[in-house]
C-alpha positions as protocol buffer text, in pm:
chain_id: "A"
residue {
  index: 1
  type: UNK
  ca { x: 1196 y: 1980 z: -2685 }
}
residue {
  index: 2
  type: UNK
  ca { x: 1131 y: 1951 z: -3056 }
}
residue {
  index: 3
  type: UNK
  ca { x: 1291 y: 1639 z: -3202 }
}
residue {
  index: 4
  type: UNK
  ca { x: 1495 y: 1845 z: -3448 }
}
residue {
  index: 5
  type: UNK
  ca { x: 1585 y: 2123 z: -3201 }
}
residue {
  index: 6
  type: UNK
  ca { x: 1943 y: 2201 z: -3110 }
}
residue {
  index: 7
  type: UNK
  ca { x: 2050 y: 2413 z: -3408 }
}
residue {
  index: 8
  type: UNK
  ca { x: 2021 y: 2726 z: -3199 }
}
residue {
  index: 9
  type: UNK
  ca { x: 1845 y: 2873 z: -2896 }
}
residue {
  index: 10
  type: UNK
  ca { x: 1604 y: 3157 z: -2825 }
}
residue {
  index: 11
  type: UNK
  ca { x: 1631 y: 3335 z: -2490 }
}
residue {
  index: 12
  type: UNK
  ca { x: 1308 y: 3514 z: -2396 }
}
residue {
  index: 13
  type: UNK
  ca { x: 1364 y: 3755 z: -2105 }
}
residue {
  index: 14
  type: UNK
  ca { x: 1309 y: 4101 z: -1961 }
}
residue {
  index: 15
  type: UNK
  ca { x: 1576 y: 4365 z: -1900 }
}
residue {
  index: 16
  type: UNK
  ca { x: 1669 y: 4534 z: -1573 }
}
residue {
  index: 17
  type: UNK
  ca { x: 1635 y: 4904 z: -1648 }
}
residue {
  index: 18
  type: UNK
  ca { x: 1535 y: 5117 z: -1347 }
}
residue {
  index: 19
  type: UNK
  ca { x: 1547 y: 5436 z: -1556 }
}
residue {
  index: 20
  type: UNK
  ca { x: 1358 y: 5304 z: -1859 }
}
residue {
  index: 21
  type: UNK
  ca { x: 1099 y: 5038 z: -1940 }
}
residue {
  index: 22
  type: UNK
  ca { x: 1276 y: 4704 z: -1955 }
}
residue {
  index: 23
  type: UNK
  ca { x: 980 y: 4517 z: -1807 }
}
residue {
  index: 24
  type: UNK
  ca { x: 875 y: 4393 z: -2150 }
}
residue {
  index: 25
  type: UNK
  ca { x: 965 y: 4082 z: -2352 }
}
residue {
  index: 26
  type: UNK
  ca { x: 1303 y: 4082 z: -2525 }
}
residue {
  index: 27
  type: UNK
  ca { x: 1448 y: 3815 z: -2753 }
}
residue {
  index: 28
  type: UNK
  ca { x: 1812 y: 3708 z: -2760 }
}
residue {
  index: 29
  type: UNK
  ca { x: 1944 y: 3453 z: -3011 }
}
residue {
  index: 30
  type: UNK
  ca { x: 2238 y: 3219 z: -2970 }
}
residue {
  index: 31
  type: UNK
  ca { x: 2536 y: 3264 z: -3198 }
}
residue {
  index: 32
  type: UNK
  ca { x: 2504 y: 2950 z: -3407 }
}
residue {
  index: 33
  type: UNK
  ca { x: 2421 y: 2653 z: -3187 }
}
residue {
  index: 34
  type: UNK
  ca { x: 2624 y: 2774 z: -2887 }
}
residue {
  index: 35
  type: UNK
  ca { x: 2408 y: 2845 z: -2579 }
}
residue {
  index: 36
  type: UNK
  ca { x: 2702 y: 3028 z: -2420 }
}
residue {
  index: 37
  type: UNK
  ca { x: 2706 y: 3313 z: -2674 }
}
residue {
  index: 38
  type: UNK
  ca { x: 2410 y: 3547 z: -2731 }
}
residue {
  index: 39
  type: UNK
  ca { x: 2305 y: 3861 z: -2915 }
}
residue {
  index: 40
  type: UNK
  ca { x: 1994 y: 4066 z: -2845 }
}
residue {
  index: 41
  type: UNK
  ca { x: 1751 y: 4084 z: -3134 }
}
residue {
  index: 42
  type: UNK
  ca { x: 1534 y: 4364 z: -3270 }
}
residue {
  index: 43
  type: UNK
  ca { x: 1801 y: 4628 z: -3224 }
}
residue {
  index: 44
  type: UNK
  ca { x: 1787 y: 4579 z: -2848 }
}
residue {
  index: 45
  type: UNK
  ca { x: 1422 y: 4679 z: -2838 }
}
residue {
  index: 46
  type: UNK
  ca { x: 1141 y: 4468 z: -2689 }
}
residue {
  index: 47
  type: UNK
  ca { x: 959 y: 4228 z: -2922 }
}
residue {
  index: 48
  type: UNK
  ca { x: 643 y: 4197 z: -2712 }
}
residue {
  index: 49
  type: UNK
  ca { x: 499 y: 4492 z: -2522 }
}
residue {
  index: 50
  type: UNK
  ca { x: 242 y: 4448 z: -2245 }
}
residue {
  index: 51
  type: UNK
  ca { x: -56 y: 4677 z: -2289 }
}
residue {
  index: 52
  type: UNK
  ca { x: -284 y: 4552 z: -2011 }
}
residue {
  index: 53
  type: UNK
  ca { x: -274 y: 4458 z: -1645 }
}
residue {
  index: 54
  type: UNK
  ca { x: 12 y: 4644 z: -1477 }
}
residue {
  index: 55
  type: UNK
  ca { x: 156 y: 4736 z: -1823 }
}
residue {
  index: 56
  type: UNK
  ca { x: 477 y: 4558 z: -1731 }
}
residue {
  index: 57
  type: UNK
  ca { x: 596 y: 4199 z: -1737 }
}
residue {
  index: 58
  type: UNK
  ca { x: 881 y: 4018 z: -1570 }
}
residue {
  index: 59
  type: UNK
  ca { x: 1001 y: 3656 z: -1583 }
}
residue {
  index: 60
  type: UNK
  ca { x: 881 y: 3569 z: -1937 }
}
residue {
  index: 61
  type: UNK
  ca { x: 899 y: 3205 z: -2044 }
}
residue {
  index: 62
  type: UNK
  ca { x: 849 y: 3044 z: -2386 }
}
residue {
  index: 63
  type: UNK
  ca { x: 705 y: 2695 z: -2441 }
}
residue {
  index: 64
  type: UNK
  ca { x: 651 y: 2489 z: -2755 }
}
residue {
  index: 65
  type: UNK
  ca { x: 322 y: 2311 z: -2808 }
}
residue {
  index: 66
  type: UNK
  ca { x: 187 y: 2119 z: -3108 }
}
residue {
  index: 67
  type: UNK
  ca { x: 257 y: 2361 z: -3392 }
}
residue {
  index: 68
  type: UNK
  ca { x: 232 y: 2666 z: -3170 }
}
residue {
  index: 69
  type: UNK
  ca { x: 429 y: 2862 z: -2913 }
}
residue {
  index: 70
  type: UNK
  ca { x: 325 y: 3054 z: -2604 }
}
residue {
  index: 71
  type: UNK
  ca { x: 503 y: 3319 z: -2401 }
}
residue {
  index: 72
  type: UNK
  ca { x: 381 y: 3353 z: -2042 }
}
residue {
  index: 73
  type: UNK
  ca { x: 500 y: 3621 z: -1800 }
}
residue {
  index: 74
  type: UNK
  ca { x: 446 y: 3774 z: -1457 }
}
residue {
  index: 75
  type: UNK
  ca { x: 206 y: 4069 z: -1464 }
}
residue {
  index: 76
  type: UNK
  ca { x: 421 y: 4310 z: -1263 }
}
residue {
  index: 77
  type: UNK
  ca { x: 581 y: 4650 z: -1317 }
}
residue {
  index: 78
  type: UNK
  ca { x: 810 y: 4772 z: -1040 }
}
residue {
  index: 79
  type: UNK
  ca { x: 974 y: 5070 z: -1215 }
}
residue {
  index: 80
  type: UNK
  ca { x: 825 y: 5395 z: -1338 }
}
residue {
  index: 81
  type: UNK
  ca { x: 639 y: 5500 z: -1021 }
}
residue {
  index: 82
  type: UNK
  ca { x: 899 y: 5550 z: -752 }
}
residue {
  index: 83
  type: UNK
  ca { x: 1160 y: 5322 z: -603 }
}
residue {
  index: 84
  type: UNK
  ca { x: 1071 y: 4952 z: -546 }
}
residue {
  index: 85
  type: UNK
  ca { x: 1106 y: 4971 z: -167 }
}
residue {
  index: 86
  type: UNK
  ca { x: 1064 y: 4673 z: 71 }
}
residue {
  index: 87
  type: UNK
  ca { x: 721 y: 4812 z: 160 }
}
residue {
  index: 88
  type: UNK
  ca { x: 615 y: 4815 z: -205 }
}
residue {
  index: 89
  type: UNK
  ca { x: 747 y: 4462 z: -257 }
}
residue {
  index: 90
  type: UNK
  ca { x: 540 y: 4352 z: 42 }
}
residue {
  index: 91
  type: UNK
  ca { x: 233 y: 4508 z: -118 }
}
residue {
  index: 92
  type: UNK
  ca { x: 295 y: 4334 z: -450 }
}
residue {
  index: 93
  type: UNK
  ca { x: 328 y: 3999 z: -269 }
}
residue {
  index: 94
  type: UNK
  ca { x: 2 y: 4049 z: -76 }
}
residue {
  index: 95
  type: UNK
  ca { x: -213 y: 4225 z: -336 }
}
residue {
  index: 96
  type: UNK
  ca { x: -42 y: 4174 z: -671 }
}
residue {
  index: 97
  type: UNK
  ca { x: -187 y: 4040 z: -992 }
}
residue {
  index: 98
  type: UNK
  ca { x: -322 y: 3684 z: -973 }
}
residue {
  index: 99
  type: UNK
  ca { x: -311 y: 3666 z: -1352 }
}
residue {
  index: 100
  type: UNK
  ca { x: -28 y: 3602 z: -1594 }
}
residue {
  index: 101
  type: UNK
  ca { x: 20 y: 3764 z: -1936 }
}
residue {
  index: 102
  type: UNK
  ca { x: 9 y: 3536 z: -2242 }
}
residue {
  index: 103
  type: UNK
  ca { x: 102 y: 3568 z: -2611 }
}
residue {
  index: 104
  type: UNK
  ca { x: 59 y: 3302 z: -2884 }
}
residue {
  index: 105
  type: UNK
  ca { x: 243 y: 3243 z: -3213 }
}
residue {
  index: 106
  type: UNK
  ca { x: 274 y: 2972 z: -3477 }
}
residue {
  index: 107
  type: UNK
  ca { x: 613 y: 3084 z: -3610 }
}
residue {
  index: 108
  type: UNK
  ca { x: 792 y: 3275 z: -3326 }
}
residue {
  index: 109
  type: UNK
  ca { x: 782 y: 3591 z: -3541 }
}
residue {
  index: 110
  type: UNK
  ca { x: 417 y: 3700 z: -3560 }
}
residue {
  index: 111
  type: UNK
  ca { x: 254 y: 3714 z: -3218 }
}
residue {
  index: 112
  type: UNK
  ca { x: -101 y: 3766 z: -3099 }
}
residue {
  index: 113
  type: UNK
  ca { x: -213 y: 4054 z: -2885 }
}
residue {
  index: 114
  type: UNK
  ca { x: -155 y: 3970 z: -2517 }
}
residue {
  index: 115
  type: UNK
  ca { x: -427 y: 3848 z: -2285 }
}
residue {
  index: 116
  type: UNK
  ca { x: -455 y: 3797 z: -1910 }
}
residue {
  index: 117
  type: UNK
  ca { x: -509 y: 3448 z: -1768 }
}
residue {
  index: 118
  type: UNK
  ca { x: -613 y: 3427 z: -1403 }
}
residue {
  index: 119
  type: UNK
  ca { x: -426 y: 3131 z: -1255 }
}
residue {
  index: 120
  type: UNK
  ca { x: -399 y: 3191 z: -880 }
}
residue {
  index: 121
  type: UNK
  ca { x: -689 y: 3143 z: -635 }
}
residue {
  index: 122
  type: UNK
  ca { x: -838 y: 3435 z: -436 }
}
residue {
  index: 123
  type: UNK
  ca { x: -632 y: 3350 z: -127 }
}
residue {
  index: 124
  type: UNK
  ca { x: -314 y: 3405 z: -329 }
}
residue {
  index: 125
  type: UNK
  ca { x: -129 y: 3734 z: -304 }
}
residue {
  index: 126
  type: UNK
  ca { x: 27 y: 3712 z: -650 }
}
residue {
  index: 127
  type: UNK
  ca { x: 124 y: 3480 z: -937 }
}
residue {
  index: 128
  type: UNK
  ca { x: 494 y: 3510 z: -1017 }
}
residue {
  index: 129
  type: UNK
  ca { x: 746 y: 3343 z: -1246 }
}
residue {
  index: 130
  type: UNK
  ca { x: 512 y: 3126 z: -1459 }
}
residue {
  index: 131
  type: UNK
  ca { x: 659 y: 2838 z: -1659 }
}
residue {
  index: 132
  type: UNK
  ca { x: 500 y: 2556 z: -1858 }
}
residue {
  index: 133
  type: UNK
  ca { x: 578 y: 2214 z: -1999 }
}
residue {
  index: 134
  type: UNK
  ca { x: 390 y: 2040 z: -2280 }
}
residue {
  index: 135
  type: UNK
  ca { x: 277 y: 1677 z: -2285 }
}
residue {
  index: 136
  type: UNK
  ca { x: 236 y: 1571 z: -2648 }
}
residue {
  index: 137
  type: UNK
  ca { x: 54 y: 1254 z: -2541 }
}
residue {
  index: 138
  type: UNK
  ca { x: -231 y: 1445 z: -2377 }
}
residue {
  index: 139
  type: UNK
  ca { x: -208 y: 1780 z: -2556 }
}
residue {
  index: 140
  type: UNK
  ca { x: -199 y: 1954 z: -2220 }
}
residue {
  index: 141
  type: UNK
  ca { x: 38 y: 2212 z: -2077 }
}
residue {
  index: 142
  type: UNK
  ca { x: 133 y: 2201 z: -1711 }
}
residue {
  index: 143
  type: UNK
  ca { x: 178 y: 2547 z: -1561 }
}
residue {
  index: 144
  type: UNK
  ca { x: 397 y: 2628 z: -1259 }
}
residue {
  index: 145
  type: UNK
  ca { x: 415 y: 2958 z: -1071 }
}
residue {
  index: 146
  type: UNK
  ca { x: 477 y: 3098 z: -723 }
}
residue {
  index: 147
  type: UNK
  ca { x: 204 y: 3231 z: -494 }
}
residue {
  index: 148
  type: UNK
  ca { x: 189 y: 3333 z: -129 }
}
residue {
  index: 149
  type: UNK
  ca { x: -134 y: 3188 z: 11 }
}
residue {
  index: 150
  type: UNK
  ca { x: -322 y: 3372 z: 287 }
}
residue {
  index: 151
  type: UNK
  ca { x: -583 y: 3263 z: 540 }
}
residue {
  index: 152
  type: UNK
  ca { x: -725 y: 3610 z: 592 }
}
residue {
  index: 153
  type: UNK
  ca { x: -937 y: 3762 z: 316 }
}
residue {
  index: 154
  type: UNK
  ca { x: -749 y: 4093 z: 344 }
}
residue {
  index: 155
  type: UNK
  ca { x: -415 y: 3912 z: 310 }
}
residue {
  index: 156
  type: UNK
  ca { x: -277 y: 4090 z: 618 }
}
residue {
  index: 157
  type: UNK
  ca { x: -159 y: 3767 z: 779 }
}
residue {
  index: 158
  type: UNK
  ca { x: 196 y: 3638 z: 742 }
}
residue {
  index: 159
  type: UNK
  ca { x: 250 y: 3393 z: 458 }
}
residue {
  index: 160
  type: UNK
  ca { x: 517 y: 3253 z: 228 }
}
residue {
  index: 161
  type: UNK
  ca { x: 546 y: 3151 z: -136 }
}
residue {
  index: 162
  type: UNK
  ca { x: 454 y: 2802 z: -246 }
}
residue {
  index: 163
  type: UNK
  ca { x: 483 y: 2667 z: -600 }
}
residue {
  index: 164
  type: UNK
  ca { x: 142 y: 2602 z: -753 }
}
residue {
  index: 165
  type: UNK
  ca { x: 47 y: 2406 z: -1062 }
}
residue {
  index: 166
  type: UNK
  ca { x: -250 y: 2377 z: -1299 }
}
residue {
  index: 167
  type: UNK
  ca { x: -321 y: 2237 z: -1645 }
}
residue {
  index: 168
  type: UNK
  ca { x: -441 y: 2404 z: -1962 }
}
residue {
  index: 169
  type: UNK
  ca { x: -482 y: 2326 z: -2330 }
}
residue {
  index: 170
  type: UNK
  ca { x: -493 y: 2679 z: -2469 }
}
residue {
  index: 171
  type: UNK
  ca { x: -393 y: 2923 z: -2191 }
}
residue {
  index: 172
  type: UNK
  ca { x: -748 y: 3058 z: -2196 }
}
residue {
  index: 173
  type: UNK
  ca { x: -868 y: 2856 z: -1897 }
}
residue {
  index: 174
  type: UNK
  ca { x: -690 y: 2646 z: -1635 }
}
residue {
  index: 175
  type: UNK
  ca { x: -779 y: 2360 z: -1404 }
}
residue {
  index: 176
  type: UNK
  ca { x: -814 y: 2421 z: -1031 }
}
residue {
  index: 177
  type: UNK
  ca { x: -467 y: 2510 z: -898 }
}
residue {
  index: 178
  type: UNK
  ca { x: -289 y: 2270 z: -666 }
}
residue {
  index: 179
  type: UNK
  ca { x: 13 y: 2314 z: -440 }
}
residue {
  index: 180
  type: UNK
  ca { x: 316 y: 2142 z: -589 }
}
residue {
  index: 181
  type: UNK
  ca { x: 591 y: 2253 z: -350 }
}
residue {
  index: 182
  type: UNK
  ca { x: 539 y: 2360 z: 11 }
}
residue {
  index: 183
  type: UNK
  ca { x: 853 y: 2351 z: 223 }
}
residue {
  index: 184
  type: UNK
  ca { x: 706 y: 2564 z: 501 }
}
residue {
  index: 185
  type: UNK
  ca { x: 910 y: 2864 z: 385 }
}
residue {
  index: 186
  type: UNK
  ca { x: 931 y: 3072 z: 70 }
}
residue {
  index: 187
  type: UNK
  ca { x: 1010 y: 2882 z: -251 }
}
residue {
  index: 188
  type: UNK
  ca { x: 1006 y: 3060 z: -588 }
}
residue {
  index: 189
  type: UNK
  ca { x: 1131 y: 3037 z: -948 }
}
residue {
  index: 190
  type: UNK
  ca { x: 1086 y: 2663 z: -1003 }
}
residue {
  index: 191
  type: UNK
  ca { x: 1191 y: 2523 z: -1342 }
}
residue {
  index: 192
  type: UNK
  ca { x: 1184 y: 2161 z: -1460 }
}
residue {
  index: 193
  type: UNK
  ca { x: 1347 y: 1962 z: -1737 }
}
residue {
  index: 194
  type: UNK
  ca { x: 1343 y: 1602 z: -1856 }
}
residue {
  index: 195
  type: UNK
  ca { x: 1677 y: 1419 z: -1842 }
}
residue {
  index: 196
  type: UNK
  ca { x: 1640 y: 1071 z: -1988 }
}
residue {
  index: 197
  type: UNK
  ca { x: 1394 y: 889 z: -1765 }
}
residue {
  index: 198
  type: UNK
  ca { x: 1446 y: 1135 z: -1480 }
}
residue {
  index: 199
  type: UNK
  ca { x: 1322 y: 1485 z: -1401 }
}
residue {
  index: 200
  type: UNK
  ca { x: 1541 y: 1777 z: -1296 }
}
residue {
  index: 201
  type: UNK
  ca { x: 1391 y: 2052 z: -1084 }
}
residue {
  index: 202
  type: UNK
  ca { x: 1555 y: 2376 z: -972 }
}
residue {
  index: 203
  type: UNK
  ca { x: 1403 y: 2623 z: -724 }
}
residue {
  index: 204
  type: UNK
  ca { x: 1502 y: 2918 z: -507 }
}
residue {
  index: 205
  type: UNK
  ca { x: 1459 y: 2890 z: -128 }
}
residue {
  index: 206
  type: UNK
  ca { x: 1388 y: 3258 z: -67 }
}
residue {
  index: 207
  type: UNK
  ca { x: 1339 y: 3232 z: 308 }
}
residue {
  index: 208
  type: UNK
  ca { x: 1667 y: 3402 z: 406 }
}
residue {
  index: 209
  type: UNK
  ca { x: 1679 y: 3173 z: 710 }
}
residue {
  index: 210
  type: UNK
  ca { x: 2016 y: 3038 z: 837 }
}
residue {
  index: 211
  type: UNK
  ca { x: 1933 y: 2695 z: 697 }
}
residue {
  index: 212
  type: UNK
  ca { x: 1812 y: 2820 z: 361 }
}
residue {
  index: 213
  type: UNK
  ca { x: 1890 y: 2598 z: 63 }
}
residue {
  index: 214
  type: UNK
  ca { x: 1916 y: 2914 z: -151 }
}
residue {
  index: 215
  type: UNK
  ca { x: 1921 y: 2793 z: -514 }
}
residue {
  index: 216
  type: UNK
  ca { x: 1879 y: 2416 z: -501 }
}
residue {
  index: 217
  type: UNK
  ca { x: 1842 y: 2120 z: -738 }
}
residue {
  index: 218
  type: UNK
  ca { x: 1622 y: 1812 z: -707 }
}
residue {
  index: 219
  type: UNK
  ca { x: 1608 y: 1489 z: -907 }
}
residue {
  index: 220
  type: UNK
  ca { x: 1319 y: 1246 z: -950 }
}
residue {
  index: 221
  type: UNK
  ca { x: 1407 y: 907 z: -1096 }
}
residue {
  index: 222
  type: UNK
  ca { x: 1067 y: 760 z: -1020 }
}
residue {
  index: 223
  type: UNK
  ca { x: 1038 y: 772 z: -640 }
}
residue {
  index: 224
  type: UNK
  ca { x: 981 y: 1144 z: -586 }
}
residue {
  index: 225
  type: UNK
  ca { x: 1214 y: 1440 z: -580 }
}
residue {
  index: 226
  type: UNK
  ca { x: 1534 y: 1435 z: -375 }
}
residue {
  index: 227
  type: UNK
  ca { x: 1760 y: 1735 z: -316 }
}
residue {
  index: 228
  type: UNK
  ca { x: 2097 y: 1673 z: -484 }
}
residue {
  index: 229
  type: UNK
  ca { x: 2250 y: 2023 z: -463 }
}
residue {
  index: 230
  type: UNK
  ca { x: 2196 y: 2334 z: -254 }
}
residue {
  index: 231
  type: UNK
  ca { x: 2335 y: 2687 z: -242 }
}
residue {
  index: 232
  type: UNK
  ca { x: 2429 y: 2662 z: -609 }
}
residue {
  index: 233
  type: UNK
  ca { x: 2661 y: 2946 z: -720 }
}
residue {
  index: 234
  type: UNK
  ca { x: 2686 y: 3083 z: -365 }
}
residue {
  index: 235
  type: UNK
  ca { x: 3062 y: 3107 z: -412 }
}
residue {
  index: 236
  type: UNK
  ca { x: 3009 y: 3341 z: -708 }
}
residue {
  index: 237
  type: UNK
  ca { x: 2744 y: 3589 z: -588 }
}
residue {
  index: 238
  type: UNK
  ca { x: 2552 y: 3662 z: -272 }
}
residue {
  index: 239
  type: UNK
  ca { x: 2218 y: 3627 z: -449 }
}
residue {
  index: 240
  type: UNK
  ca { x: 2114 y: 3424 z: -752 }
}
residue {
  index: 241
  type: UNK
  ca { x: 1770 y: 3316 z: -870 }
}
residue {
  index: 242
  type: UNK
  ca { x: 1564 y: 3245 z: -1183 }
}
residue {
  index: 243
  type: UNK
  ca { x: 1735 y: 2919 z: -1292 }
}
residue {
  index: 244
  type: UNK
  ca { x: 1717 y: 2814 z: -1657 }
}
residue {
  index: 245
  type: UNK
  ca { x: 1844 y: 2470 z: -1758 }
}
residue {
  index: 246
  type: UNK
  ca { x: 1934 y: 2378 z: -2116 }
}
residue {
  index: 247
  type: UNK
  ca { x: 2053 y: 2054 z: -2273 }
}
residue {
  index: 248
  type: UNK
  ca { x: 2328 y: 2150 z: -2517 }
}
residue {
  index: 249
  type: UNK
  ca { x: 2260 y: 1854 z: -2745 }
}
residue {
  index: 250
  type: UNK
  ca { x: 2545 y: 1923 z: -2986 }
}
residue {
  index: 251
  type: UNK
  ca { x: 2804 y: 1901 z: -2709 }
}
residue {
  index: 252
  type: UNK
  ca { x: 2614 y: 1657 z: -2485 }
}
residue {
  index: 253
  type: UNK
  ca { x: 2636 y: 1879 z: -2182 }
}
residue {
  index: 254
  type: UNK
  ca { x: 2386 y: 2065 z: -1967 }
}
residue {
  index: 255
  type: UNK
  ca { x: 2397 y: 2437 z: -1899 }
}
residue {
  index: 256
  type: UNK
  ca { x: 2242 y: 2598 z: -1592 }
}
residue {
  index: 257
  type: UNK
  ca { x: 2189 y: 2974 z: -1617 }
}
residue {
  index: 258
  type: UNK
  ca { x: 2143 y: 3163 z: -1290 }
}
residue {
  index: 259
  type: UNK
  ca { x: 2044 y: 3528 z: -1258 }
}
residue {
  index: 260
  type: UNK
  ca { x: 2256 y: 3730 z: -1014 }
}
residue {
  index: 261
  type: UNK
  ca { x: 2113 y: 4049 z: -864 }
}
residue {
  index: 262
  type: UNK
  ca { x: 2380 y: 4131 z: -606 }
}
residue {
  index: 263
  type: UNK
  ca { x: 2579 y: 4375 z: -818 }
}
residue {
  index: 264
  type: UNK
  ca { x: 2519 y: 4587 z: -1125 }
}
residue {
  index: 265
  type: UNK
  ca { x: 2505 y: 4517 z: -1406 }
}
residue {
  index: 266
  type: UNK
  ca { x: 2277 y: 4229 z: -1313 }
}
residue {
  index: 267
  type: UNK
  ca { x: 2203 y: 3926 z: -1526 }
}
residue {
  index: 268
  type: UNK
  ca { x: 2274 y: 3567 z: -1611 }
}
residue {
  index: 269
  type: UNK
  ca { x: 2588 y: 3356 z: -1570 }
}
residue {
  index: 270
  type: UNK
  ca { x: 2628 y: 2988 z: -1661 }
}
residue {
  index: 271
  type: UNK
  ca { x: 2737 y: 2666 z: -1496 }
}
residue {
  index: 272
  type: UNK
  ca { x: 2781 y: 2337 z: -1681 }
}
residue {
  index: 273
  type: UNK
  ca { x: 2751 y: 1967 z: -1602 }
}
residue {
  index: 274
  type: UNK
  ca { x: 2812 y: 1642 z: -1786 }
}
residue {
  index: 275
  type: UNK
  ca { x: 2590 y: 1463 z: -1533 }
}
residue {
  index: 276
  type: UNK
  ca { x: 2310 y: 1690 z: -1411 }
}
residue {
  index: 277
  type: UNK
  ca { x: 2159 y: 1413 z: -1199 }
}
residue {
  index: 278
  type: UNK
  ca { x: 2471 y: 1425 z: -980 }
}
residue {
  index: 279
  type: UNK
  ca { x: 2404 y: 1780 z: -868 }
}
residue {
  index: 280
  type: UNK
  ca { x: 2757 y: 1889 z: -962 }
}
residue {
  index: 281
  type: UNK
  ca { x: 2766 y: 2216 z: -1156 }
}
residue {
  index: 282
  type: UNK
  ca { x: 3088 y: 2391 z: -1258 }
}
residue {
  index: 283
  type: UNK
  ca { x: 3100 y: 2766 z: -1331 }
}
residue {
  index: 284
  type: UNK
  ca { x: 3203 y: 2859 z: -1685 }
}
residue {
  index: 285
  type: UNK
  ca { x: 3540 y: 3044 z: -1672 }
}
residue {
  index: 286
  type: UNK
  ca { x: 3556 y: 3415 z: -1746 }
}
residue {
  index: 287
  type: UNK
  ca { x: 3561 y: 3472 z: -2120 }
}
residue {
  index: 288
  type: UNK
  ca { x: 3366 y: 3155 z: -2192 }
}
residue {
  index: 289
  type: UNK
  ca { x: 3027 y: 3325 z: -2191 }
}
residue {
  index: 290
  type: UNK
  ca { x: 2881 y: 3634 z: -2355 }
}
residue {
  index: 291
  type: UNK
  ca { x: 2536 y: 3786 z: -2316 }
}
residue {
  index: 292
  type: UNK
  ca { x: 2418 y: 4149 z: -2308 }
}
residue {
  index: 293
  type: UNK
  ca { x: 2420 y: 4299 z: -1958 }
}
residue {
  index: 294
  type: UNK
  ca { x: 2099 y: 4307 z: -1754 }
}
residue {
  index: 295
  type: UNK
  ca { x: 1948 y: 4007 z: -1933 }
}
residue {
  index: 296
  type: UNK
  ca { x: 1702 y: 3907 z: -1663 }
}
residue {
  index: 297
  type: UNK
  ca { x: 1476 y: 3619 z: -1557 }
}
residue {
  index: 298
  type: UNK
  ca { x: 1359 y: 3432 z: -1867 }
}
residue {
  index: 299
  type: UNK
  ca { x: 1344 y: 3100 z: -2047 }
}
residue {
  index: 300
  type: UNK
  ca { x: 1530 y: 2929 z: -2331 }
}
residue {
  index: 301
  type: UNK
  ca { x: 1377 y: 2743 z: -2627 }
}
residue {
  index: 302
  type: UNK
  ca { x: 1579 y: 2501 z: -2842 }
}
residue {
  index: 303
  type: UNK
  ca { x: 1534 y: 2577 z: -3213 }
}
residue {
  index: 304
  type: UNK
  ca { x: 1556 y: 2405 z: -3547 }
}
residue {
  index: 305
  type: UNK
  ca { x: 1786 y: 2559 z: -3807 }
}
residue {
  index: 306
  type: UNK
  ca { x: 1482 y: 2694 z: -3993 }
}
residue {
  index: 307
  type: UNK
  ca { x: 1340 y: 2856 z: -3680 }
}
residue {
  index: 308
  type: UNK
  ca { x: 1671 y: 3015 z: -3595 }
}
residue {
  index: 309
  type: UNK
  ca { x: 1708 y: 3157 z: -3946 }
}
residue {
  index: 310
  type: UNK
  ca { x: 1351 y: 3286 z: -3940 }
}
residue {
  index: 311
  type: UNK
  ca { x: 1413 y: 3473 z: -3615 }
}
residue {
  index: 312
  type: UNK
  ca { x: 1744 y: 3611 z: -3737 }
}
residue {
  index: 313
  type: UNK
  ca { x: 1587 y: 3747 z: -4056 }
}
residue {
  index: 314
  type: UNK
  ca { x: 1281 y: 3890 z: -3883 }
}
residue {
  index: 315
  type: UNK
  ca { x: 1454 y: 4054 z: -3588 }
}
residue {
  index: 316
  type: UNK
  ca { x: 1820 y: 4066 z: -3691 }
}
């Protein structure tokens, strides 16, 4: 997070729109510095449009580097060519894009043309839900994404999603991918955040097994990650995923956004915690949160006052 950030927040996301083309990159801006109130920018239209790969993106994420910003997203379009049936989902998992879509900007307003970055190895069926963190000391970004890894070259064997990681300096080339999380069953949608000297990590156990952790939280204080919460938000909806965690610096609280897809309209809802390392997250009461419907799987960037004003003027 930028040292001056906290004067507002940018939510980069896609939109669930089975009858249109919401699988593009949309921007929403916080009302003032409140991460619980949002308005969609650019008249509700996408800001970044994918023109290559599958011509659709899901799960966009924005990361700040040294004087530059990158948006990374899953190269996947599920609408526009028939219903996304279980059989089609199975095909996307086995033979989907192994690349992610990338855009670059120096001011959050003017963006480059997109490019494809191959991140997953040939044995991977897909590369989904990419996220990145930046290490100012090394100048490197660490990428995370989910891939099902197969032993057979035709990918017809049974597999499950692991979380993979690789490093990059410019999102033009990456180091050899490594497995970061392998629980022996499907894990997706991992996001990480620094909390003092500790690391927070949220993931979705997508195995659907009786013992599934569902959406779970882990904490690493220096001795490795330990699960501190499981089945987060289960009491609210049957299915949630795509966690986004934000430190609300002005109010010294943490906000966890989770994306529910059990009922329509779909989209994010928040939980809050004064001590995120405890694993205790409390749902925000009805009326305490506002965001346009169908705001789907994305990432939040803390802004300076100047950055927030620049976005508001450009896309207001």
